[in-house]
N, C-alpha and C positions, 0 to 999 in steps of 0.2 A: 319898090323892088329895087334890090342893088344888083347890078350885073357885074361879074368879075371878067370885064373885057381883057385887061392884061393877061391874066392867066389863060383865058380862053384862046387869045391870039398866040400866046407862047406854045400852047399845046398844039395848036393846028399847024403853025408855020416851022416850028422847030423839031417836031418829033413825028412827022408823017410816016417815017419808016418803021414805027413801032405798031403798026397796024391798029391804030386807035379808032374808036367808032363812037361818034357822038349820037346819043338817042334822045328824042324828047318823048316823055311820057306824061299822059294827062289822065286825070280822073274827073275832068270836067268842072265846070263852073259850080262852086258851092260843094265840091267834093261829092258830086252826085253819083259817082260810079266807082268801081273797083277795078284793078288791073293785074292780071297774072302775067309774068314777063319771063321770057326764055332769054338768057343772056347770049346763048350760042347763035340763035337765029334771029334774035330781035322780034320773034313772034310774040304777040300779045293776045289775051282773052279779056274782053271788057264785059262786065256785068254792072247793072244797076245795083245800088245797095240794098234795094228792097227785092232783089230776085231770089234771095235765099235766106233762111233763118238759122239753121243748125249745120255744124260739120261733123261727121262721124269719121273717125279713123278706120282704115281698112288695111292696115300693114300686114296683120298676120294673126296668129291665135293668142298672142299675149297682149294685145292692146284693146282698149275700150275707151278711148278718149272722145269727149264730145264737147264741142265749142258752140258758143252762140255767136251770131253775126253782130258784133258791137259797133260796126260802121253806121254812121249817119251823116246825112248831108247837112250842109250849113247854109241858111238864107239869111243875109243882111246880119250876119253875126250870130243869129239864133239857130240853135240845132233843130233839125227836123225830128219827128218822132222816130224812136229807136226800140230795139228789142230789150226787154228787161227780164231777167230770171230770179226767181225767188225760191228759197227752200221752205216749204210748208212746215208747220209745227206738228204735223202728223204724217205717217206714212199710209194711213187708211184713205184710199182713193175715194170712197163713197161719203166720208165725213165732211170733206171740205165742200162748202156751198158758197163761200164768199171770201173775198180778199181781206187780209189782215195786215195793217201797216207794221205789225211787229214781225212779219215774215222777214228772213235774212236775205238780202240781195247778194246775188253771186256773180262774179267777174271771172273772165278767162285769166289764167296765169300764163304769161309768155314764155315759160320755161321750155315747153315742147308741145307738139301737137297732141301728145297722149295725155295732156293735163289741161282740160278746159274747164268751164264754169261748172259743168256737172260733176267734175272730179274733185274739186276743191274741198269737199266735205269728207274726204276719206280719213280713215284712221292710219296715221303714218307708221304706227306699230304693226300693221297688218298688211302683208304684201298680197292678200287675196281680196282687199277692199278697193274698189274703183271709184268710191264716192257716191255713185248712183246705184251701186249694187255690189255684191260679193261673188267672188269666183268659187264654184264648186269643181275641185279637181276630179271627182269621181264622174260627174256628168259633162265636164268641159263647158259648163254654162256659167255665165254671169248672171245672177237672178237679181232683178231690181228690188230695192227696199227703201227707196226714197221717194217722196212725192214732190213734185215741183209745180210752181205756178209761173206761167210765162205770160208776159204782157206783149202783145203783138203791136206792130207799127200802127195798126188801126185803133189802138187804145183798148181792145178787147182782151180781157184776161181768159186764159184757159189753164185747166189743170192738166198736167203732163206726167205720164208714168213711162219710164224706159223699163218695160217688163222684163226683158230678157235679151241676152246675147247667146244665141244658141250656136256655138262653134263659129259659124261664119255669118249668121243672120241676126241683126238687131230687130227686136220687135217692140213697137211703141204704141201707146194710145193716148188720146187726148179728147177733151170735151170742154163745153162751157162749165163754168163753176157750178151751175145747178144740175149738171150731168146730162143735159141735153146736147144733141149734135155730136155724140161720140164718134170718133173716127180711129182707125188703126192704120198702120203702115209697117212695111218690112223693108229693111236695107240690107241687101246681100253684099258682104265684102267682095265676093268673087266678081262682081260687076264693076269694080273700080280698082284697077291695077295701079293707079297712081298714088294711092294711099289715102285719099280723102273723098268722101261722098257729101255733096251739098244737097241739103233738104229744105223744101219750101212748105210751110203750112197752108199757103195760098193754094197751091195745086195738090198737096197731099202726097207728093212724090219727091224723088231726087231728081236733080238736073241732069239731062243728057250731056255729060261734059267731060271731055278728056283733058286732064291737066298734066299729062305726060310731058316730061321736059321742062315744065315751069320751074323757075328757080326762085322768084320773089313775088311777093304780093304787095303791091302799092295800094294802101288803103287807110282808112281811119279805124282806130281801135282804142279802147280804154285801157289806161295803165295807171299805176300808182306813181304820183309825182310828188317829192317833198315840197312842202309849203316853205317858201324862203322867209316867211315872217314868223313862222311857228315851228315847232317839232313834228307837226301833224303831217300825216301822209294823205294826200287827196286823190281820189280816183277821177281822172281827167281824160277828156277825148283829144287824142293827138292824131296827127298825120304822118305816115312814115311807111317803111318797109318791113315786112315780116318774111322770115325765110321759109321756103317751101321745104317738104320732106327730103332729107338727104343733102341739103345746102348747109354749108359751113362758112363762118364769116370771121375774119380777123380785123379788128379795128386799129388802124395805125394813125396815132396823133402826134403833133409836134415835129413833123418831118415833111419836107417837100415831096409831093407825090411822085415827082420824076425820079426821086432817089429811092423809092421804096422797092426792095427786092425781098422775096420771101426766102426764109432760111430755116434750119432745123429747130430754131428757137421760137418761131412764129406760132402764136397760140390762136387756135381756131375755136370758135364757140358754135355749139348746136342750138342755142337759144333762138327762139323765133324772133326776138327783138335785138338781135346781135348788131344789125344795122340800125334798126329802130327809127326814132323820130328825132333825136337830139343832135343831128348833124347840122341843125339850123337853130337860128334864134331870131326873134323878132326885136328890131330896133325902131323906137318910135320916130326916129329921125330918117333912118336909112331904109327901113323896111326889113324885108327878110334878109339876113346875113348868113353866109356860109363861110366858116373859116377855110383858108387856102393851104392848110397845113394838115389836112385830114383826108384819108383815103381808106379804102376798104379792100382787103383780099377776099375774094368769094371763090370757094370750092363748090362746084356744081354737083349734083348726083350723078352726072354723066362722067365725072372725073377731070373736068377741065378747070383751070385756074384763071381768074380775071381780077386785074387791078382796077378797081371801080372808084371813080371820083365824082362826087355830086357838085355839079357846076352851078346850077341855079334852081330857085324854088320861087314860084309866083304866087303862092298862097291859093285863097278860095276864089280869086278873080277868074283864074283859069284852070286851077289845079295842076298846072305844069311843073314837072321836075325835069332837068336836063342832066344826063348821065353821060360821063366819058369813060369808056371801058377799054381795057388793053388786055388782049389774051396773052398769057405767059406761058412759055414752053414748060411743060411738066414731063420729066423723063422717066418718072416711074409712077405706076399706079398706086392708088391708096385704098385701104380698106374702109369701105363706106359704113361698116357696121361698128357703132360705138361699143366700148368696153363695158358701159353701164346699161342696165336694165331698168333701174329706178334710182332716184336721187330725191330725198326729202330732208326738210329742215323743220323742226317743231320745238316749242311753239314759235309762232312768228306773228307779232313781235316777240322779242326775247328780252330778258333782263340780264341775268349773269350765266344762266345754264343754256349751253347750245348743244341741242340733241341733233345728231346727224344720221340718217339712215340711207344706206345705198345698197344696190345689188349687182355684183360683178359676174360676167359670163365667165372669167378665169381669174384666178387668184393673183395678186399683185402686192408685193411686200413694201412697195414705196408709193402708196396713195397719198397724194399731197393735197392738203387743205389750206387755202390761202384766203385771208379776209382783207378786202381793199375798201378804203373810204372813197367817197364821192370824187376825190381828187385823183384817184388811181394810186395812192399810197398804200403799201403793205403795212398793216397794222398787227397782224397776228397770222402765224402759220404753225402747222402740225403735219407730221408724216405718220401714217398708220399702216399697218398690216392689213391688207384687204383679202378675204377669203372668197372662194367661189360661192355665190349665193348671197344671202343676207348678211349685212353688216350693220351694227348699230354702235354709235360712240356717243358719249357725254363729255362736254368740255366745260371747264369753268373759265369764262372770259374775264379778262382783267377789268376791274372797276374804273380804270382810268379812261376807258373808251367813252367817248361822248354820245350822247343820244343822237339818233338819226339814222339814215339810210346807210347801208353797206352792201357789199357784193361778196358772197362767198363762192369762191372757185374751187372745184374738186377736179383733180387730174390723175389718170391711170393710164400710163403709157402715153399714147398720142392722143387719147380721148379725153375730153374735159367738158364740164357742164358748169354753169354759173346761175346763182339764184340771188334775187335782191332780198335782203332782210332789213328789219328795223329793230334797233336797240332802244329800249325805253330807259 
């Protein structure tokens, strides 16, 4: 482990008047836990990685996001059993009686809480398709039309159907693959004012948990990581921070954290992994290394702004991360509602055709699209006229763009979203 003692001493002795706060967060040896964190109060809520299996979004009438719990502990470098989700090759609940290795494995997409593993199979050209079901505007219901197979941490496979989202209530059923031990459950959005409901198959119920005020989730999750030796994209388990509902993050690189001051050009992201995992790297000589020119500006759902510097990371030995946070004065309140209701890119990976679909709450004649490479360099940009509601655009990308991973950022007014894409 590499400790950044000079930076730590300078921050403590030279800037006490800035109301800085050093907080040690731990998810335990072998990353056995998860931690919800409130920047304002330093309150934490600790859960074991095995305490829950699914997250249902409960924001309002227009959301139906469902995530799986991708976190898993690590023992002596070997991962503990984890949750796996698969899309069956039929939507007939009664037909499936056995697991097939040809079933497609599904992962969460870190773009937003409204886009989990259950949502990735949606038709991007249909704004009524939520991946696991389709919305009927006449009945105000999302009716399930996909069958999923879920492998629990115990190794047992279950078939799972999200039957319905009836205005406010999710209705689900699951059973062994042979149809035995069938169970049902209902998740009422009105019971979860914080925007997220955590569900456990072990108990068959949601957790009695108030996540109000939580800004970050310190956890392990699976994300797409470029293979440094090939052009392939690997699904890899990482350790880091995901943003909670309403939290926005700006990543500031190449600048002494003491000199970082937010301004009108500071770009905040609503992506779950805006802080993410890659604020650290492992060096076989020095251990975990964190650059001393990296910081994050974090806007909380409560309207406060913090400059956050990650000081230390101890890895799986203790699961400890040390955060230095400074509350910044904010003279004006912000609109917590994003201008976007949806943002999709298809296909992904892409070749030359880039299809972008997004939905705006209000028209904007200067919607900006920017494509960045992994070095943060701008390689392509367009400005389009966005109308209220659905927007669909097709672009021909330059064939000079190298294969690999890129980030497409879309901005309307002060709202922006970013999605990782791969060019083949």
